[in-house]
N, C-alpha and C positions, 0 to 999 in steps of 0.2 A: 529344767527350763525349756527343753525341747518341745514339751506339750503344754507349757504354762503360759504366762502372760505374754512372753516374747513371741509365741507362735501365732501366726495369722494364716488361716486356711485360704487358699486362693490359687488360681492357675499361674503357671510360670513356663515360659518358653526357653528351653536350653538350646544350645547350638544345634544339637542333633536329636533332640527329643522334646516332648511337651508333657507337662504335668497338669491334668485337669484339676479343678478346684477341690473335688471330693477326695482326691488321692493324697494320703499323708506319706511323706518321704522322710526317713530318718536322716539320710545324707542325700546330697544331690543325686538324682536319678536312681535312688534306691527305695523302691516302694515298700512300705511297711504296714500300712493300714488305710482306713478311710475316715473322713470327717463327716459329722452329721450337721454341724452348724458352721456357717461361714459369715464372717464380718467383713463387709465390703467397704473399703476406704475410698470413697468417691472423690474426695477433694473438692476444690473450688468452693469451699465454705459449706459444703453439705455435710450433715451428720453421718456418722457411720451407719450403714444399712446392714441389718442382720437377716440372714436367709436360713431357712430350714431345709434339710435334705429332701429333694423331690422324690427320691426313691423311698425314703421312709414314709412320706405323705401318701404316695400311691400304694405302697405295700400294705399299709394299715387302713386304707380306704378312707382317708380324711378329707374334709372340705373346710375351707376357712370361713369363719364368721367373725368379722372384726379382729380382735386380738387373740382369738381362740380358734383352734382346729378341732372339729368334732367328727365323730364316726357315726354316720346315719344308720349303718347296719346294726348298731347297738343302741338305738333310741337316742341318737345325737348326743351321746355322752361326751363331755369335754375330755380331750386327750392331751393336747398341748396348749400352753398358754404363754403369751409373751410376758416378760418381766420388765418393768420400767422403774426408774428412780423417781424421786420427788419432782424432778424437773421435766419428767416425761421422756427422758432419754432411754433408749433401748439398752437393756443390760443382759438379756439372755432369755432362755426358754425353760419352762417347767413341763415335764412330761410324766405321765403316769407310769410308774415302775413296771406294772404288769404288761403294758403295751410295749414299752421299750425292750423288756427282756424277751417277749414273744418275737419281736423283730430280730433281736440278736440271735435267737435260736434258729430262726429261718435262714439267716446268713452265715451261721456258724462263726459268730464273732463274739468277742468280749469287749466291753468298753473300758478304756483306761481313763481315769479321772484324776486330774491334778488340781489341788486347791492350795492357795496361799492366803493366810490371814495375818494381819498385824494389828496390834492394839497398843496404845501408849497411854500412860497415866503420869501426871505430874503431882508429886506428893510433897507437902510441907514437912512431913515427918515420915521417914522410912525406917524407923527403928524396929518395926515389926517384921521387916524383911531380913531374913538371916543370910541371904546370898548376895547382898549388895556388892561385896568385894569380889566374889568369885564368879558371879553369874549362875545361871541355871540351864541345864541341858537334859533332855529326856528323849529317848528314841525308842519307838515301838515298831511293831511290824509294818504298819502303814503310815505312821506319823513320826515327825521329827519336830520337837519343840525347843526353842531357845529363848532365854530371857536375860536381860542385862539391866543394870542400874548404874547411873552415873550422875554426878552433881552438875547442876546447871543454874542459870539465873532465873528469876521469876518470869522474865519476858521470853524465856525459851532459848536464849543464846548461851553457848558454852562458856563456863568460867575458865580461868587459867590464862597463860600467855598467848598473845596474838602477834604474829609477824606479818607485816604489810610490805609488799614490793610493788613499786610503780616504775614504768618505763614509757618514754615518749620520743617522738622524732624532733630533731632540731633544725631540719632543713625545709621547713614549711614556709613557702612564700605566698602570702595572701594575694599578691598582685599577679601571680602567674595564672592566666586563664585556663591553660591546659597543662597542669602539672604532670610530670612523670617522675616517680620516685625510684631511685636506685635501691639495690639491696641494702638492708640495714648493716651498719658497721659502727665502730667506736666513734667515728667522726660525725655521724649524723643522728646519733641517739644519745640519750642521757637517762638517768634514773636515780632513784633513791629508795631506801628501805628504813623501816623503823619498827619498834616493838612496844607493846604496852600490856598491862595486866587488866583483865576484866574485873569490874567491881559490881557489887549488888547483892541482894538477898539470895541465899543459896537454897535451892530446892533439889529434889531428886527426881529425875526422869527415869521411868521404868518402861522398857520396850519388851514386848513379847511377840514372837513370830512362830507361826505354825505352818509346816509343809506337810501336806497329806497326799499320798498317791495310793490309789486302790483300784481294784477291778470290780466292775459290775458284771456279774456272770450271766450268761444267757439262761432263760427258763428251761426246765427239762423238756418242755414241749412247746411247739408253736401252733396253737389252736387257730389263731386268726390268719396268719400269713401262709403257713404251710398246710393247715388243715389237719393237724395231728389229732389223734383220739385223746380225749381228756383223761387225766389221771384218775379222777373219781367219776362215778356215774350217778344219775338221778333215778330214783325208784318211783314207780307208779303202782297204785292199787289196781289189781286186775280182776278180782272176784269178790263175792259177798263175804268170804272168810277173812278178808283183809290181806291176802297174799300179795306180795309186791314183786315186781320184776324190774330190773334195771333197763334203762332206755335202750342200751345197745342190743338187748335181746328182743326188744319190741320194734326195733328199726328194721322191719321186714315187711314187704308188701303182702306176703302171704300169712301174716301173723293171725289174721282172723279174729282179732279182739277189738272191743270198743272200751273206751274209758269214760268215766263220769266225772263231771266237774260242777262245783257250786257256781251259779250264775254270776257271782261276784267276780269271776275271772274276767268277764267281758269289760267291766269298768276298770279293772286292774290293767288289762292290756290297752284299753283306750287311753289310759293316763300316760302312756309313753308317747313322746313326740314322734310323729310319722305314722301313728297307728290309724286304723280305719276298719270299717265294717260295711258289708253289703249283703243284701238278701237275694236268695234264689227262688225260694218258695215261701209258703206261709210259715214254716218252722225250720227252714234250713238256710244257710248262708255261709259267709266266710268272714273271718276276723283276723287281723294281723297287727303285729308290732311294727313290722317293716313290710312295705308292699312286695318285697321279694319273697316273703314267707307267709302267704295266706293259708289259713287252716279252715277246711270245710267242717262245719259243725251242724248239729241238729238239736232241737229242743224237744225233750220228751214230755209225756203227759203231766209230769210233776213240775215242769219248768226247769229241769236240770239240763246241763249241756253235755251232749255226747260228741265224741271225736274218735275217729278210727285211730287206734293206738300208734300205728306207724307214722301218721301225720304229725303227731306231737313229738315222737321219738327222733324224727329226722331234723327237728328244729335246732338252731344254735343253742348251746347250753344255757345262756343267759335267759333266753325265752322259755326254755323248758322249766326253769326255776319258777317263773310266774305261774305257769300251768300247774306245776307240782304243788304249789302252795294252796291251790284250790281243788286238788284231786280228792274225791270222796268215794265212799263205798257205793257200789251199784244200787240203784233204786229206781223203780218206775219203768224199767225196760229201756231199750234203745229207741230213739226217735223213729217213728214209723216212716216219716218222710225221708230221713237220712238213709234208712235201710232200702227204701224204694229207689233212691238215686244210686246208692253205691253197690247194693247187692242184687237188686232186681233189674237195674238199668231201666227203670220206669219212673223218672222224676215226676213228682206230683204236679198237677196242673193247678196250682194255687198261688196266691199272692200274699205276701206279708203285709199286714195293715200299715207298718211303717212306710212301705213303698206306696201303698194305695193312697194314704193320706197325702203324700207329696204330689202324686200324679193327679189326684182329684182336685187339689187346690190349684195346681197349674192349669188343668183343663178349665176350671171355673174362671180363672183369671183370663185365659185366652178367649173363652166364649163371651165374657162380659165386655172385653175390649172390642171384640168383633161386633157386638150388638150396639154398645153405647159409646164406643170410641175411646174409652179409658179403662185401664185395669181396675179391678176391685180391691186388690191388695197393694199396700205400699211396700216398696222394696228398699232394703238398706244393707249395709256391709255385714251386719251381724246375722242376716237371715240364714245363711248356710251353716254358720256355727250353731245356731239354735236348732236347726233341723237335724244336725248330726247328733244332738243330745236326746232327740225324741225316739227312744227305743225301749222295749219292754224290760231290758236288763238294768234300767235305772232303778227299778223297784226292788232293790235288795232288802229294803226295810220299809216300814210304814211312812217314815219321814220322806224317803226318796220317792215313794209313790206320789206324795203330794208335790214334791219338787218336779216330777214329771208333768203333773197337771199344770203347774205354773209355766213350764216351757211350752206345752201345747197351747196354752192360752196366749203366750207371747208370739207364737208362730201363727196363730189363727185370729182370735178376736182382736188382739192388740194391733194387728196389721191391716185390718179392714179400713178402707178409705171412705169415711163418711161423706166427704165432698163428692166423690165419684158416684155414690149411691143416690145422693140428692140430685145430682145432675141427670140421672137416669129417670127418676120418677117424681121429682119435685121434693121440696123441703117441708117437713112437718111443721106444725104450729108451735112446737115446743122442742127444747134441746133434748136429744137422745144420745145414749151411748152407742158404741159400735154394734153390739148385738141387737139392741132395740132398733137401730137404724136398719139393720139387715132384715129384721122382722117387719118393719114398715115397708121395705122394698118388696118382700115376698107377699105382703098383704095386698099388693096390687094384682096378684095372679091367682092367689088362693084365699080361702077364708082366714080370718084372724086366728081361729083355733088351729087350723092346719099349719099356718105360719109359725105359731108358737110351738107346736109339736115338732116341726122340723128342727127348731133351734134348741130344743130341750137338752140334748146331750152336751152341746157347746156351752149352754148356760151353766150346767152342772160342773163342767170342767173349769169354767171361768170362776165359779165360786170356790172350787177346791184350791185355786191358786193362793188363797189366803189361809189355807189349812195349817200351814206352818207358822201362822201368826197367832196360834193358841185360840182358835175359834172354839166355841162350845161344841161338844161332841154331837149334840142334836143337829146342829147346822151342818157339820161335816157329813153326818149320816144322811141328811136330806140331799146334800149335793151328790153324794155317791149314788143315791137312788135316782136322781135326775139323769145321771150318766147311764144308769142301767147295769151297774156292776153287781156281780154275785160276791158278796163280802166273805163268803165261806170258802171261796176258791183261793188258791195260792197267790201270792203277790205278783209273781211274774204273769200268771194268767189274767189277773185283774188289770195289770198294766197293758197287756196285749188287748184286752177288751176295751179299755179306755181309748186307746189309739184307734181301734177298729170303729168305735162309736163315732169318733170325730170324722173319720174317713167316710163312713156311711152317711153322716149328716151332710157333708159337702157334696157327696154324690147325689143325694136327694135334692139339695138346693139347686144344683146345676140342672138336673132334670126338670125341676119346676120352672126355672127361668127359660130354658129352651122351649118347653111346652107352651109357656105363656106367650111366646113370640110368634107362634104359628097361627 
């Protein structure tokens, strides 16, 4: 009962000492442990408020999102969740066992848990129960179970004799406005008693009670809170013979080794909440599951991902597992731009088409607004999300290459503001789509053939957006040709070329508009 339902964690002020709410005392002023959960009885009609230990929250690096506490350092995984009953009343917390045991290990604690359960059944026929007369008791290492059965009436009241006692005052004066009653005695009190036997249909009530007390032991290691080394290690392929090395041996700045990964690793990492990617040069950048752990990568001539071994080996183990799932045999050498940056200390002076596309579109938008007073692109809340999906690693297969084209079209052609273009050069005599309207605009500064040529890559990308809708292969092949893709190249290279073609198109369009205004 000391740690069961009767116990309520909270602060208490003794005459000569003070007990904080997190301190558990077996007897007054005798500290024995700590509490992780506190139920605050506010009173004044307010429901009980439940609190979770702030130390546990901070040690595990949790933040609250509604009824849940998540850990951003592990992809915002749910760690603690509130439990409510059908009425919405707070009843407790659920916490992931591995996180709790990690915290216990760091504090060198074990958690004592006391559970009480009671179940009742009312039976018309209890003849199948052999222990109705004697009851049932069973005691194990952590459990104590007791059950009993007794006759009762159908309405739940006990059968058998009932004794009733009544007592009352005899000196009550209704006319006395301010009555004062003396102590009770035989002269100012009276009473009576009587007995009767309960009648009714007899049923059997069966009660079972379970008391359980057990320890939740700490984990052998505290990886999250104390930063202990994991019990098991993750292996990575380090050479063409398939030899593997554990990450602890690779976690060395002077290891001098690179690892190879299937480009699918980037979408896998990007699928984690809080993930992101940025580009440094044409074929190098960084990618992360959490902004605290960016990994410098390079893309080699086959479109494979290269990373310096130490950069992966130093990651938290849950992130290493994602990388290890896509680790492959070396092929195609190490990215030349990654070697230039990390080994020669001469970073390449190049730009990734993913960054160039965004910058060229932004520059075109600014120039158009400067010249005509309005931007050429419509902006909405989803623009940033769409832009984040426009990268070469989307093309892990043919279907995703077409999906990339669809997102480029959503970012480019679908956002062109026809009204803004008509305001600039006038409205044509027929209804035109966004790209045709842009061609109409450019036709005021260059010939019709030149305007059409400028837009050819964007038209091809726009037509490819329907490629996942089972268009005939001849039409898909024609659209790829308009973009100017080498279909014999790898998918990653094709995706890169597609983005580059869109970026080059907008650069040429911007040059044409600026030249036409001189």
